[in-house]
N, C-alpha and C positions, 0 to 999 in steps of 0.2 A: 627501535624507531619505526613508526608506522609510515609506510610510503606507498601503500596501495589501498584502494577502497572499493568495496562493492556497495553500490547505492541502489536500494530497492525503493521504488516510488509508487505510491497509490495502490498497493495491493491490499485493499480493504473490503470488508463485507459488502458495502453498498455498491461496489463495482463488479461484484460476482453475480452469476446467474441467480435470480430471485431477489437481488438487492434493489435498492431504491433507484439506482441509475446503472443498470447492468451493462457490462461490456460483453458482447457475444463471445462465448467460449473463454471468458476471462479467467475461469478457474483452471484452464490448461497451463497457466504459468506457474501454479503453485509448486508442483513437483520439481520442475527444473530449477526454480529459485531455491527451494529447500536443498537440492543437491549442491548448488553453488555456495550457499551459506555453509553447509557442512564442509565443503572443500576449503573455503576460506578459513574456517575455524582450525583446520589441521595444517595450515600453511603459516609461515612466519611473515610478519610485517603487514598483515591485512587488518583493516578496520571494516566493520559492517555497519552501514547506516540505513535505518529504515525510516522513511518519511511517508506521510499520508495526508490526503485532503482532510480538512478539519474546519468546520464553520460554526459560528454561533447560530442558535436556533432562529434568530430574527435577521439573518444575513440578507443583504440586498442581492446577493448572488442568486437567491432563489426567485428573483423576478424573471430571470432568464432560464434557469435550470430547475428541474424538480428538486424538492428537498432531499438532500443526501449528505452523508458524512457530517452529521450534526455532532458537535463536540460532546464527549462523554456518553456516546451511544454505542451500541453493539455494531451499528453500521459503519461507524468511523473507526 
């Protein structure tokens, strides 16, 4: 029975340095997240959930934000 979860949100290429909508030093989270994922894989009763920003290319969202995380692209 799964009763614990690690939820990783919005760790996508477009939010990394050099991406379409970069978070300053965003790439510094990669190594600690990878360690947490590895730890969870070796423990019992953990599920790992990865979610990310994902927009259609004609999203109204881009009226306020730069184009980023377009569905089916490397950035997303």
